[in-house]
C-alpha positions as CSV (number, residue, x, y, z in Angstrom):
1,D,0.0,0.0,0.0
2,A,3.0,2.3,0.5
3,W,4.7,1.5,-2.7
4,D,6.8,4.2,-4.4
5,S,10.3,4.4,-6.0
6,Q,12.1,2.4,-3.3
7,G,13.2,-1.2,-3.8
8,P,11.3,-4.0,-2.0
9,A,14.2,-4.8,0.3
10,L,13.8,-1.5,2.1
11,Y,10.2,-2.4,3.1
12,L,11.3,-5.8,4.3
13,M,14.0,-4.1,6.4
14,S,11.4,-1.6,7.7
15,G,9.1,-4.5,8.8
16,L,12.0,-6.2,10.6
17,V,13.0,-3.1,12.4
18,T,9.4,-2.4,13.4
19,E,9.0,-6.0,14.7
20,L,12.3,-5.9,16.7
21,I,12.6,-2.4,18.1
22,G,9.4,-0.5,17.2
23,I,8.6,2.6,15.3
24,S,10.4,5.8,16.3
25,P,13.2,8.1,15.0
26,A,15.4,6.6,17.8
27,A,14.7,3.1,16.6
28,N,15.6,4.1,13.0
29,R,18.8,5.6,14.2
30,L,19.7,2.6,16.3
31,A,19.0,0.2,13.3
32,M,21.1,2.3,10.9
33,M,24.0,2.6,13.5
34,A,23.9,-1.2,14.0
35,V,24.2,-1.8,10.3
36,D,27.0,0.8,10.2
37,L,28.9,-0.9,13.0
38,A,28.5,-4.3,11.3
39,T,30.0,-2.7,8.2
40,L,32.9,-1.2,10.1
41,L,33.7,-4.6,11.6
42,L,33.4,-6.3,8.2
43,L,35.6,-3.7,6.6
44,Y,38.3,-4.3,9.3
45,A,38.1,-8.1,8.5
46,L,38.4,-7.4,4.8
47,V,41.5,-5.3,5.1
48,R,43.0,-7.6,7.8
49,S,42.6,-10.6,5.5
50,W,45.3,-9.3,3.1
51,C,47.1,-6.5,5.1
52,N,48.4,-5.9,8.6
53,R,46.5,-4.7,11.6
54,P,47.5,-1.0,11.3
55,E,46.0,-0.8,7.8
56,A,42.8,-2.5,9.0
57,I,42.4,-0.2,12.0
58,V,43.0,3.0,10.0
59,A,40.5,1.9,7.3
60,A,37.8,1.1,9.9
61,G,38.5,4.4,11.7
62,I,38.2,6.5,8.5
63,F,35.0,4.7,7.5
64,G,33.5,5.2,11.0
65,F,34.4,8.9,11.1
66,F,32.8,9.7,7.7
67,S,29.8,7.4,7.9
68,G,28.6,7.8,11.5
69,A,27.7,11.4,11.5
70,L,24.9,11.1,8.9
71,L,23.4,8.1,10.6
72,V,23.3,9.8,14.0
73,Q,21.4,12.8,12.7
74,G,19.1,10.9,10.4
75,D,15.5,10.0,11.4
76,C,14.6,7.6,8.6
77,L,15.7,4.2,7.4
78,A,17.9,4.6,4.4
79,T,19.3,2.4,1.6
80,G,22.9,3.5,2.0
81,P,24.0,1.6,5.1
82,P,22.6,-1.8,4.0
83,I,24.0,-1.4,0.5
84,N,27.4,-0.6,2.0
85,F,27.3,-3.6,4.2
86,L,26.2,-5.9,1.4
87,T,28.9,-4.5,-1.0
88,V,31.7,-4.9,1.5
89,L,30.4,-8.4,2.2
90,A,30.5,-9.2,-1.5
91,V,34.1,-7.9,-1.9
92,F,35.2,-9.8,1.3
93,A,33.6,-13.1,0.1
94,L,35.1,-12.8,-3.4
95,L,38.6,-12.2,-2.0
96,R,38.2,-15.1,0.4
97,S,37.1,-17.4,-2.4
98,D,40.6,-17.3,-4.0
99,G,38.9,-18.0,-7.3
100,D,38.0,-21.6,-6.6
101,R,35.8,-21.7,-3.5
102,L,32.4,-21.7,-5.0
103,C,30.6,-21.2,-1.6
104,W,32.3,-17.8,-1.2
105,I,31.6,-16.8,-4.8
106,A,27.9,-17.7,-4.2
107,L,27.9,-15.6,-1.0
108,S,29.3,-12.7,-2.9
109,G,26.7,-13.0,-5.6
110,F,23.8,-13.4,-3.1
111,A,24.9,-10.2,-1.2
112,L,25.0,-8.2,-4.4
113,G,21.6,-9.6,-5.4
114,L,20.1,-8.5,-2.1
115,A,21.7,-5.1,-2.6
116,L,20.0,-5.0,-6.0
117,C,16.7,-5.3,-4.2
118,F,17.5,-2.1,-2.3
119,R,18.6,0.0,-5.3
120,L,18.9,-1.1,-8.9
121,I,22.0,1.1,-9.4
122,T,24.0,-1.6,-7.5
123,W,24.0,-3.8,-10.7
124,L,27.2,-1.7,-11.4
125,Y,28.9,-3.4,-8.4
126,L,27.8,-6.8,-9.7
127,A,29.2,-6.1,-13.1
128,A,32.5,-4.7,-11.6
129,L,33.1,-7.8,-9.5
130,L,32.2,-10.0,-12.4
131,L,34.8,-8.3,-14.6
132,W,37.4,-8.3,-11.9
133,M,36.8,-12.1,-11.3
134,L,37.1,-12.8,-15.0
135,G,40.4,-10.9,-15.1
136,S,41.8,-12.7,-12.1
137,R,43.3,-16.0,-12.9
138,R,43.9,-17.0,-9.3
139,G,42.4,-20.3,-8.3
140,A,41.1,-21.1,-11.8
141,R,42.2,-24.6,-12.6
142,S,41.0,-24.4,-16.2
143,R,39.5,-22.0,-18.7
144,A,36.1,-23.6,-18.2
145,A,36.2,-22.7,-14.4
146,R,37.4,-19.2,-15.1
147,W,35.0,-18.3,-17.9
148,G,32.1,-20.6,-17.2
149,V,31.7,-22.0,-13.7
150,R,32.7,-19.0,-11.6
151,P,30.6,-16.4,-13.5
152,V,27.5,-18.7,-13.6
153,V,27.7,-19.3,-9.8
154,L,28.1,-15.5,-9.1
155,L,25.2,-14.5,-11.4
156,A,22.9,-17.4,-10.3
157,A,23.4,-16.5,-6.7
158,A,22.8,-12.8,-7.4
159,A,19.5,-13.7,-9.2
160,L,18.1,-15.5,-6.1
161,P,16.8,-12.4,-4.1
162,P,15.1,-10.6,-7.0
163,V,13.5,-13.9,-8.1
164,A,12.3,-14.6,-4.6
165,F,10.7,-11.1,-4.4
166,A,9.1,-11.6,-7.8
167,L,7.7,-15.0,-6.8
168,Y,6.3,-13.5,-3.6
169,F,4.5,-10.8,-5.5
170,A,3.3,-13.3,-8.1
171,A,1.8,-15.4,-5.3
172,H,-0.2,-12.4,-4.1
173,H,-1.3,-11.6,-7.7
174,A,0.8,-8.4,-7.8
175,L,3.5,-9.3,-10.3
176,A,2.5,-6.5,-12.7
177,D,2.7,-3.9,-9.9
178,F,6.1,-5.4,-8.9
179,W,7.4,-5.1,-12.4
180,S,6.1,-1.5,-13.0
181,S,7.1,-0.1,-9.6
182,T,10.4,-1.9,-9.1
183,A,11.9,-2.6,-12.5
184,I,10.6,0.4,-14.4
185,Y,9.8,3.3,-12.1
186,H,12.5,2.5,-9.6
187,W,15.1,2.2,-12.5
188,L,14.1,5.6,-14.0
189,F,13.9,7.3,-10.7
190,N,17.3,6.2,-9.4
191,W,19.3,6.0,-12.6
192,P,17.9,8.2,-15.4
193,L,20.7,7.4,-17.8
194,G,18.3,6.6,-20.6
195,R,16.6,10.0,-20.5
196,P,17.4,12.6,-23.1
197,H,20.0,15.3,-22.1
198,F,21.3,13.1,-19.3
199,L,24.9,14.4,-19.4
200,S,23.8,18.1,-19.4
201,H,21.4,17.4,-16.6
202,R,24.2,15.8,-14.5
203,L,26.5,18.7,-15.1
204,A,23.7,21.1,-14.1
205,V,23.1,19.1,-10.9
206,L,26.8,19.1,-10.0
207,W,27.1,22.8,-10.8
208,G,24.1,23.5,-8.6
209,L,25.5,21.8,-5.5
210,A,26.7,23.7,-2.6
211,P,30.5,24.4,-2.8
212,E,31.3,22.2,0.2
213,Q,29.3,19.3,-1.2
214,A,30.9,19.6,-4.6
215,A,34.3,19.6,-2.8
216,L,33.4,16.1,-1.4
217,W,33.1,14.7,-4.9
218,L,36.3,16.5,-6.1
219,F,38.4,15.0,-3.4
220,A,36.7,11.6,-3.7
221,G,38.0,11.6,-7.2
222,G,41.4,12.6,-6.0
223,W,41.5,9.7,-3.5
224,M,40.4,7.4,-6.3
225,L,43.3,8.5,-8.4
226,H,45.6,8.0,-5.5
227,A,44.3,4.5,-5.1
228,F,45.6,3.7,-8.5
229,S,49.1,5.0,-7.5
230,I,49.6,2.8,-4.5
231,G,50.4,-0.4,-6.4
232,F,48.7,-3.0,-8.5
233,R,48.5,-6.1,-6.5
234,R,45.4,-8.3,-7.0
235,E,43.7,-6.7,-3.9
236,T,44.6,-3.1,-4.7
237,R,43.3,-3.4,-8.2
238,L,40.0,-4.5,-6.8
239,V,39.9,-1.5,-4.4
240,A,40.8,0.9,-7.2
241,F,38.1,-0.6,-9.4
242,W,35.7,-0.4,-6.5
243,C,36.5,3.3,-5.9
244,L,35.8,4.1,-9.6
245,V,32.5,2.2,-9.7
246,A,31.2,3.5,-6.3
247,T,31.9,7.1,-7.3
248,F,30.2,6.7,-10.6
249,A,27.2,5.0,-9.0
250,A,26.8,7.7,-6.4
251,L,26.9,10.4,-9.0
252,A,24.6,8.6,-11.4
253,V,21.5,8.7,-9.2
254,R,18.8,11.2,-9.7
255,N,19.4,13.3,-6.6
256,V,23.0,13.7,-5.7
257,S,23.3,14.2,-1.9
258,T,25.7,13.7,0.9
259,E,24.1,10.4,1.8
260,D,24.9,9.1,-1.6
261,F,28.6,9.9,-0.8
262,I,28.5,7.3,1.9
263,Q,28.6,4.4,-0.6
264,A,31.9,5.7,-1.9
265,I,33.4,5.8,1.6
266,P,34.4,2.1,2.1
267,P,36.8,1.9,-0.9
268,L,38.1,5.4,-0.2
269,A,38.8,4.5,3.4
270,I,40.8,1.5,2.3
271,A,42.7,3.5,-0.2
272,A,43.5,6.2,2.4
273,A,44.6,3.6,4.9
274,L,47.0,2.0,2.5
275,A,48.4,5.4,1.6
276,V,48.8,6.6,5.2
277,T,50.4,3.4,6.4
278,N,52.6,2.9,3.3
279,P,56.2,2.9,4.4
280,A,57.3,4.5,1.1
281,E,54.9,7.4,1.8
282,H,57.0,9.8,3.9
283,F,55.0,12.8,4.8
284,L,56.6,16.2,4.2
285,R,59.4,14.6,2.3
286,R,61.5,17.1,0.3
287,N,63.1,16.5,-3.0
288,A,66.6,17.5,-4.2
289,Q,65.4,21.1,-4.7
290,G,64.0,21.3,-1.2
291,R,60.4,21.3,-2.2
292,L,57.7,19.0,-1.0
293,E,57.0,15.9,-3.1
294,T,53.8,16.2,-5.1
295,S,52.3,13.0,-3.9
296,S,52.9,13.8,-0.2
297,G,51.5,17.3,-0.6
298,M,48.4,15.9,-2.4
299,L,48.0,13.3,0.3
300,I,47.8,16.0,3.0
301,V,45.5,18.2,1.0
302,F,43.1,15.4,0.2
303,S,43.0,14.3,3.9
304,V,42.4,17.7,5.4
305,V,40.0,19.2,2.9
306,L,37.9,16.0,2.6
307,A,37.5,15.9,6.4
308,L,36.8,19.6,6.7
309,G,34.4,19.6,3.8
310,F,32.5,16.7,5.2
311,L,32.2,18.3,8.7
312,Y,31.2,21.6,7.2
313,T,28.4,19.9,5.2
314,E,27.2,18.0,8.2
315,F,27.2,21.2,10.3
316,H,25.0,23.0,7.8
317,I,22.6,20.0,7.5
318,L,22.3,19.8,11.3
319,R,21.8,23.6,11.7
320,Y,19.1,23.6,8.9
321,R,17.2,20.7,10.6
322,A,17.5,22.3,14.0
323,A,16.1,25.6,12.6
324,S,13.1,23.9,11.0
């Protein structure tokens, strides 16, 4: 009865929150903070699985700093926190699979399929992980396993949640409503790529943003470029690819907001942690001419301005809500 442009998983999550802790702004905050905390712990486990403890602690700390403020001052259940959790879970499971553990590959696909039921824009993450897996030879004993078995398992597991929702609606004689609301209107509402003048509309939206919010996207792009410069191991390639897709997905939605920026935070937090804890990254290192190295200077500028821009944006949002 309350169907609109949101995906069906959001209403399922709302029903679970209502059953467990009731209906109130405090209950919504508590639920979102619980999902955020679970994502923080999962992000720590992800980085710790292929890095040392300092990198994992720094990545979790950066993520907690940038994601917690929005969740504390929000009153409604949102799609951002569960999508973050499911995306981090998918990346973690795919790395743990080592290319040949089909149970982990299936878990990765299922997590992305469930994220797809929150927002259709997350198909980009599914495509990104599929392409990364095809490009990674690790664990593939044969070409058939690399190009056939692994992709089929990932895509089949990702199809389970959407198919389950479709069957549920079909059992209640509402399959047509499910298709029109979820697959058509939800798609056009959240990712209007197929509309005419999409590019000019995107530029107008970005141009119309407040300066401090536009600065967030500028420095997110800077951190994304820095992620490409820290090395091209198997895991760092995935983080860099993740940064690129997350930033594009957050900017591709209809209404660009600070909340959409949260979905770009996990890969950016990992990239920042790797840069900060990199032994070769000496801060304030001077070259032969006595000038600061470009990479070190950019690292400091990205860190400070991103943090200040985020806090400034949060302060204005909080002051606006308090005034109204």
